[in-house]
C-alpha positions as CSV (number, residue, x, y, z in Angstrom):
1,M,-6.5,-11.3,-14.8
2,S,-7.6,-14.4,-12.8
3,A,-11.3,-15.2,-12.2
4,E,-11.0,-14.3,-8.6
5,P,-9.1,-11.0,-8.1
6,L,-6.8,-10.7,-5.1
7,I,-7.9,-8.3,-2.4
8,A,-5.2,-6.9,-0.2
9,V,-5.9,-4.6,2.8
10,G,-3.5,-1.9,4.2
11,V,-3.8,-1.9,8.0
12,G,-2.2,0.1,10.7
13,C,-3.2,-1.8,13.8
14,G,-4.2,-5.2,15.0
15,L,-7.9,-4.4,15.3
16,T,-8.3,-3.5,11.6
17,A,-6.1,-6.4,10.7
18,A,-8.5,-8.7,12.5
19,G,-11.5,-7.1,10.7
20,A,-9.8,-7.5,7.3
21,V,-9.0,-11.2,8.0
22,A,-12.7,-11.8,9.0
23,G,-13.8,-10.2,5.7
24,G,-11.6,-12.6,3.7
25,A,-8.6,-10.5,2.8
26,D,-6.0,-12.4,0.8
27,L,-3.1,-10.5,2.2
28,L,-2.4,-7.6,4.6
29,A,0.1,-4.8,4.3
30,C,1.3,-2.8,7.3
31,Y,3.0,0.5,6.4
32,S,3.6,4.0,7.6
33,T,0.6,5.8,6.1
34,A,-1.7,3.1,7.5
35,V,-0.2,3.6,11.0
36,Y,-0.9,7.3,10.8
37,R,-4.5,6.9,9.6
38,S,-5.1,4.3,12.4
39,R,-4.1,7.1,14.8
40,G,-6.7,9.4,13.3
41,L,-4.1,11.5,11.5
42,P,-3.8,12.3,7.8
43,S,-2.0,9.7,5.8
44,V,0.2,12.4,4.1
45,L,1.8,13.1,7.5
46,A,4.0,10.0,6.8
47,F,5.7,12.0,4.0
48,L,6.9,14.9,6.3
49,P,10.0,14.5,8.5
50,Y,8.5,14.1,11.9
51,E,9.0,10.4,12.7
52,D,11.0,7.4,11.5
53,P,8.5,5.4,9.3
54,N,10.5,2.2,9.8
55,R,10.1,2.5,13.5
56,A,6.4,3.3,13.2
57,V,5.9,0.1,11.3
58,A,8.1,-2.0,13.6
59,D,6.1,-0.9,16.6
60,V,2.8,-2.0,15.1
61,L,3.8,-5.0,13.0
62,P,3.7,-7.6,15.8
63,D,0.0,-6.7,16.5
64,V,-0.8,-7.1,12.9
65,V,1.0,-10.4,12.5
66,A,-0.7,-11.8,15.6
67,A,-4.2,-10.8,14.2
68,A,-3.4,-12.0,10.7
69,G,-3.2,-15.7,11.6
70,T,-2.4,-17.5,8.3
71,V,-2.9,-14.5,6.1
72,P,0.4,-13.2,4.8
73,V,1.6,-9.8,5.9
74,F,3.8,-7.4,3.9
75,A,5.7,-4.7,5.9
76,G,6.4,-1.3,4.5
77,I,10.0,-0.2,4.4
78,G,11.4,3.3,3.8
79,A,14.5,2.4,1.8
80,H,15.8,6.0,1.5
81,D,17.6,6.4,4.9
82,P,21.3,6.1,4.0
83,R,22.1,5.1,7.5
84,W,20.4,1.7,6.9
85,R,21.2,-1.0,4.5
86,P,18.0,-2.3,2.7
87,G,18.9,-5.9,3.5
88,D,19.1,-5.2,7.3
89,L,15.6,-3.6,7.2
90,V,14.3,-6.6,5.3
91,R,15.7,-9.1,7.7
92,A,14.3,-7.1,10.7
93,R,10.8,-7.1,9.3
94,L,11.0,-10.8,8.4
95,D,12.1,-11.6,11.9
96,Q,8.9,-9.9,13.2
97,G,6.8,-12.3,11.2
98,A,6.2,-10.5,7.8
99,V,6.5,-12.7,4.7
100,G,7.0,-9.8,2.4
101,V,8.0,-6.2,2.1
102,M,6.9,-3.1,0.1
103,N,8.6,0.1,-0.8
104,E,6.6,2.5,1.4
105,P,7.1,5.4,2.0
106,F,8.0,6.0,-1.6
107,V,9.7,8.8,-3.4
108,G,7.1,8.8,-6.1
109,V,4.8,10.9,-4.0
110,Y,7.2,13.8,-4.6
111,S,7.6,15.8,-7.8
112,G,9.3,18.9,-9.2
113,D,12.5,20.3,-7.7
114,L,12.2,18.2,-4.5
115,R,12.1,15.0,-6.5
116,T,15.0,16.1,-8.6
117,Q,17.0,16.9,-5.5
118,L,16.2,13.6,-3.9
119,E,17.3,11.7,-7.0
120,A,20.5,13.7,-7.3
121,A,21.3,12.9,-3.6
122,G,21.0,9.2,-4.2
123,L,17.7,9.0,-2.3
124,G,15.4,8.2,-5.2
125,Y,13.6,5.3,-6.8
126,A,16.8,3.4,-7.3
127,R,16.9,2.7,-3.6
128,E,13.4,1.2,-3.8
129,L,14.6,-1.1,-6.6
130,D,17.6,-2.1,-4.4
131,L,15.2,-2.9,-1.6
132,A,13.1,-5.1,-4.0
133,R,16.3,-7.0,-5.2
134,E,17.6,-7.5,-1.6
135,A,14.2,-8.8,-0.4
136,T,13.9,-11.2,-3.4
137,R,17.4,-12.5,-2.7
138,A,16.4,-13.1,0.9
139,G,13.5,-15.2,-0.3
140,A,10.8,-12.7,0.7
141,L,7.8,-11.7,-1.3
142,V,7.9,-8.1,-2.6
143,L,5.1,-5.7,-3.4
144,G,6.9,-3.0,-5.4
145,W,5.0,0.2,-6.1
146,A,5.4,1.9,-9.4
147,W,4.0,5.2,-10.6
148,N,4.5,5.0,-14.3
149,P,5.2,2.3,-17.0
150,Q,9.0,2.8,-16.8
151,E,9.0,2.2,-13.0
152,A,6.6,-0.8,-13.4
153,A,9.1,-2.4,-15.9
154,A,12.1,-1.6,-13.6
155,M,10.3,-3.0,-10.6
156,A,9.2,-6.2,-12.4
157,A,12.8,-6.7,-13.5
158,T,14.0,-6.9,-9.9
159,G,12.0,-10.2,-9.6
160,A,9.4,-8.7,-7.3
161,S,6.6,-11.1,-6.8
162,H,4.0,-8.3,-6.9
163,V,4.1,-5.0,-8.8
164,G,1.8,-2.3,-7.5
165,L,0.3,0.1,-10.0
166,M,0.0,3.3,-8.0
167,L,-2.4,6.2,-8.7
168,G,-1.5,8.3,-5.6
169,I,-3.1,8.9,-2.2
170,T,-6.7,7.6,-2.1
171,A,-9.2,10.5,-2.6
172,G,-12.3,11.1,-0.7
173,G,-13.6,11.2,2.8
174,R,-12.3,12.9,6.0
175,L,-8.5,13.0,6.2
176,G,-8.2,11.7,2.6
177,S,-6.8,13.6,-0.3
178,E,-8.9,15.9,-2.4
179,P,-10.3,14.2,-5.5
180,G,-7.8,14.5,-8.3
181,V,-7.5,12.6,-11.6
182,A,-10.8,11.0,-12.5
183,L,-11.0,7.3,-12.9
184,A,-11.6,7.5,-16.6
185,E,-8.3,9.3,-17.0
186,S,-6.4,6.7,-15.0
187,L,-7.6,3.5,-16.8
188,D,-5.1,3.7,-19.7
189,L,-2.2,4.5,-17.4
190,L,-3.0,1.4,-15.3
191,A,-3.2,-0.7,-18.4
192,E,0.2,0.6,-19.6
193,M,1.8,0.0,-16.3
194,A,0.4,-3.6,-16.1
195,A,1.6,-4.3,-19.6
196,A,5.1,-2.9,-18.9
197,A,5.4,-5.1,-15.8
198,R,4.3,-8.3,-17.6
199,R,6.7,-7.7,-20.4
200,E,9.6,-7.8,-17.9
201,N,8.1,-10.6,-15.7
202,P,5.0,-12.4,-16.9
203,D,4.7,-14.1,-13.5
204,A,4.5,-10.8,-11.6
205,I,1.1,-10.2,-9.8
206,T,-0.2,-6.8,-10.5
207,I,-2.1,-4.8,-8.0
208,V,-3.9,-1.4,-8.4
209,H,-4.2,1.2,-5.7
210,G,-5.0,4.8,-4.8
211,G,-6.3,7.9,-6.4
212,P,-9.9,7.5,-7.5
213,L,-9.9,3.8,-6.6
214,H,-12.0,4.0,-3.5
215,D,-15.2,2.1,-4.3
216,P,-16.0,-1.5,-5.6
217,E,-17.5,-0.3,-8.9
218,G,-14.5,1.9,-9.8
219,V,-12.0,-0.9,-8.8
220,A,-13.9,-3.4,-10.9
221,K,-13.6,-1.1,-14.0
222,A,-9.9,-0.6,-13.3
223,L,-9.2,-4.3,-13.1
224,A,-11.3,-5.1,-16.2
225,H,-9.6,-2.4,-18.2
226,S,-6.0,-3.0,-17.1
227,G,-6.1,-6.7,-16.7
228,A,-4.5,-6.3,-13.3
229,D,-4.7,-9.2,-10.8
230,G,-6.0,-7.4,-7.7
231,Y,-6.6,-4.4,-5.6
232,L,-5.0,-3.1,-2.4
233,G,-7.4,-0.9,-0.4
234,G,-6.0,1.5,2.2
235,S,-8.2,4.3,3.3
236,S,-11.1,2.7,1.3
237,L,-11.0,-0.5,3.4
238,E,-9.7,0.8,6.7
239,R,-10.2,4.5,7.4
240,L,-13.5,5.1,5.7
241,P,-15.3,1.9,6.9
242,V,-14.1,2.5,10.5
243,L,-15.3,6.1,10.5
244,E,-18.6,5.3,8.9
245,G,-19.2,2.2,10.9
246,M,-18.4,3.7,14.3
247,S,-20.4,6.8,13.6
248,A,-23.4,4.8,12.5
249,A,-23.2,2.6,15.6
250,V,-23.1,5.6,18.0
251,R,-26.0,7.2,16.2
252,A,-28.0,3.9,16.5
253,F,-27.3,3.8,20.3
254,R,-28.2,7.4,20.6
255,G,-31.5,6.9,18.9
256,A,-32.4,3.7,20.8
257,L,-31.5,5.2,24.2
258,A,-33.3,8.4,23.5
259,R,-36.5,6.3,23.2
260,T,-36.1,4.6,26.6
């Protein structure tokens, strides 16, 4: 891991993108779950069939790119819709000003019979790997999420510039997921995924995200243990700070005005 870990921020609107840039974010990512949380909705809604996630990102992406300035923006792409070719989706997001793409929404959030059925229908992780290969051929950066060492190796083999080491939906706080696997139980998995990615592509930048990684101390432990290069914060750097900051500001005004 480099001396200065990379900090990426998942954003769902121009306002939070501007805040992330002001805070010194190294890169921004605009994707469907971020769009939902910016609307005040649970992130997991992005994984139910109520809206086209690619359209949701396309609608918000221009605002994020405008607020980003010189900070690179990655756009989330749902690669599983068989009515779209991955290359067409990549070109559309690059035309909007993104410099990279990421495989989100991702099939890895599903398990059991549903995951088996999706894979059997040709709507599984292979399409996310195809997306990464198409984007790499197009000259785009790629943040490819993986959920286990096998997927990390496969994603790195596509030539993806960044391999994301995913621990699931971020736990904690209003509209977040319930706390699941503890950080201590996740450290070895992150290390295994990082090692698998580097064996396939030593130049790949590895980024940790999700699950119990929602505070600076926990992220620091994860980076030190895994040797990963950086962290992408979603709810931890967008939803939770917005809710906490705004509620504190309103309380401060309420207290001050009550004394006048």
